[in-house]
C-alpha positions, -999 to +999 in steps of 0.1 A: -278+826-340-250+811-354-246+771-354-212+754-346-200+728-368-193+691-354-157+696-366-155+723-341-173+704-312-147+676-317-117+698-316-131+716-283-139+682-270-103+666-276-088+699-262-106+697-230-099+659-226-060+668-231-064+697-207-075+673-181-048+647-187-024+676-183-039+688-149-039+652-133-002+648-142+005+679-128-012+677-094-005+642-084+022+616-091+034+586-067+062+582-051+079+549-056+095+524-031+088+542+001+102+521+029+104+528+066+133+523+092+143+535+123+171+536+150+145+516+170+110+500+164+106+492+201+071+504+214+070+533+230+107+542+223+118+575+211+137+573+177+149+586+147+130+574+118+143+573+082+117+576+051+132+566+020+115+572-011+120+573-051+110+593-078+116+587-113+118+623-128+137+654-114+124+668-084+120+703-077+121+712-038+131+746-042+112+776-024+076+768-023+079+729-014+064+711+015+071+674+027+043+661+051+042+627+067+012+615+087+014+587+113-012+568+124-029+572+160-010+566+190+025+581+174+036+615+190+065+635+176+085+656+199+094+692+189+117+714+210+141+742+205+172+734+186+194+743+216+175+719+237+192+686+249+167+667+230+154+691+198+133+662+186+121+669+149+138+703+148+167+685+135+148+668+105+171+670+073+169+654+036+198+632+025+206+620-009+234+613-033+241+630-065+257+607-093+289+603-090+296+621-058+313+605-029+295+624+000+259+629+004+243+662+002+221+674+036+193+699+036+176+709+067+145+733+071+119+743+093+094+717+110+060+720+123+039+691+142+001+689+144-026+667+154-050+657+128-083+634+128-066+604+116-033+605+139-003+633+139+013+648+113+049+663+107+058+689+078+091+701+064+101+730+045+134+726+029+158+756+038+176+760+008+160+785-019+171+763-047+171+723-042+165+702-073+170+664-069+180+645-099+158+616-116+160+581-104+177+596-072+169+577-035+159+606-010+160+601+028+139+621+048+152+618+084+131+627+115+143+624+151+123+625+181+090+602+168+074+580+197+054+551+188+026+538+204+030+512+233+019+480+215+034+458+192+022+453+157+020+468+121+018+503+118+018+526+086+026+563+075+015+585+043+038+608+027+028+642+006+056+663-013+041+694-026+071+707-049+080+740-061+057+739-092+025+728-075+031+690-083+017+667-054+035+634-048+021+607-028+033+575-011+024+551+019+048+528+038+044+502+066+064+488+092+061+467+125+068+475+161+084+446+181+102+436+211+143+435+212+163+408+229+159+406+265+195+390+273+223+415+285+257+407+269+282+393+294+319+397+297+325+429+281+366+431+278+393+450+264+412+430+238+438+454+226+443+492+228+467+523+217+463+559+220+436+560+190+421+526+192+401+502+215+392+465+204+366+448+226+350+415+227+318+399+245+300+367+248+274+360+219+237+365+227+215+334+213+185+357+201+207+386+189+208+394+151+230+423+157+247+444+185+258+480+195+287+494+212+280+527+229+306+550+252+309+581+272+336+603+286+317+601+322+303+568+337+270+584+344+270+607+311+255+607+279+265+573+256+265+576+222+273+551+193+311+540+191+307+543+152+333+532+126+349+568+118+368+555+087+336+549+069+313+574+051+278+559+055+252+560+028+224+585+034+200+571+062+223+537+065+221+524+101+250+512+115+251+471+118+274+451+139+270+417+137+303+400+153+312+398+190+342+419+187+344+454+176+373+477+169+364+514+175+396+541+164+393+578+154+410+612+158+393+644+162+358+655+169+336+622+177+370+604+181+395+593+207+422+614+224+453+595+241+453+595+278+414+600+281+392+575+298+363+562+283+334+543+294+319+515+271+288+493+271+273+466+246+238+460+236+222+430+217+197+437+191+174+426+163+152+439+136+135+460+161+160+472+182+185+469+213+180+454+245+192+464+280+233+475+284+259+455+295+279+467+328+302+497+318+335+488+310+362+518+316+394+520+293+422+545+301+440+551+265+479+549+268+498+580+262+531+599+266+530+624+293+554+651+301+572+645+334+596+677+337+605+705+317+637+728+316+628+756+320+604+747+342+567+760+337+564+795+347+599+799+354+613+835+351+648+850+347+662+823+324+693+838+308+704+839+273+736+830+257+741+830+221+743+810+197+711+791+209+693+780+237+689+746+250+652+735+260+646+700+274+610+678+278+612+646+299+586+623+291+576+591+310+587+565+281+613+565+254+602+578+224+606+589+186+597+620+169+568+614+144+560+650+134+584+680+141+559+702+127+540+696+157+565+708+182+567+745+183+579+775+202+559+809+201+564+843+214+534+844+240+526+881+237+524+879+200+517+845+189+547+847+164+563+813+160+600+810+166+615+795+134+649+775+127+643+753+158+666+723+161+647+691+180+663+658+189+657+630+210+686+622+233+696+586+223+709+574+256+680+576+277+654+580+250+631+597+268+642+634+266+636+656+236+663+682+231+652+718+214+676+746+202+666+778+193+674+813+192+653+831+217+653+872+222+661+883+259+635+894+282+606+877+265+579+852+277+578+820+253+551+791+249+568+757+243+539+736+226+540+695+217+508+692+200+489+655+201+507+631+179+542+648+177+557+617+195+552+579+196+564+553+218+598+534+206+580+505+222+546+509+205+544+534+176+508+534+181+510+553+215+512+591+213+515+621+232+484+643+242+489+681+238+512+696+266+535+726+270+550+750+293+559+787+293+591+805+306+604+841+306+640+845+294+663+870+315+672+903+302+702+908+282+721+925+309+719+897+331+742+876+311+746+840+325+736+808+305+711+782+303 
């Protein structure tokens, strides 16, 4: 039997200690600055929770990653099909901003919920095959559908991230549940409006630290936040309104449409959430409406006489053209746009738009005034909503003139 020299034993011992050190650093690390916020921290009220954490080194959340959060007893987490009215945590996501980029990145994924011995647990597997978070980046895990217990007080959660390389990151956060203001804001009123903007005001609530304006397209419909659509929010940012006035504007999806009636409410809030809403205020946005057209809508047999055809649109107020490209004529059957169209406003009355174009006989046409083509001469912030009409030109053998 051979003897092992002391020098060899020392080398083996040092190597063993180094292996333990490497293994420990590979399988355990701390998440720093774990904070919890929510759309509501009112007991028993379903809310969207945002868990913010920070990892000092690069974080690889590619295939094989799992994020898990455990809530204390009394919490429930709603999970429904993504097509449901309230999908709950199915819509969970990660948000972060890469250095130097204007917009935040969003990663969705698969969620699962299970009860554990000390509460309830939600797991999230990011969808992207490759997802690497740069070092020193704040990461926001946003989870809808969380229902807290019905009592006020301090609560906590634990977060574990198992990354693509098998490293586990641990963190914990604390937050308090509390009661929002009980007072209903009074005297919600319209200060000013236009086709795309509503300015509201109301009386202050003494115990309020913030307010929330919500709106819907039906008085008994689903009310959503009247957000500032001109601002790109930071990841996980909760919209704050501290003044007793609000200007809401926007076009397109999520914005406002000329001529539409909207229903507004306001709520007073504090650090926990928002109290009861005010009575509904209905606001019909001003717009420019079509009164009559020539030819009339769906009128057949209009004769054609070169060098052009004279069409008119009479609207309900004097206007000016602010986007000529938004006034178009199409062949209805083919969708081909008619080119070289002349468009003017009749100066004498100001509310008649003249259109001249070369049209083919025996053809059905569509005239379209898209939203924002016209503006009121008295108030340039009042525009038209989309309107139009169709007509059929007469066969060439019929002769006559428009």
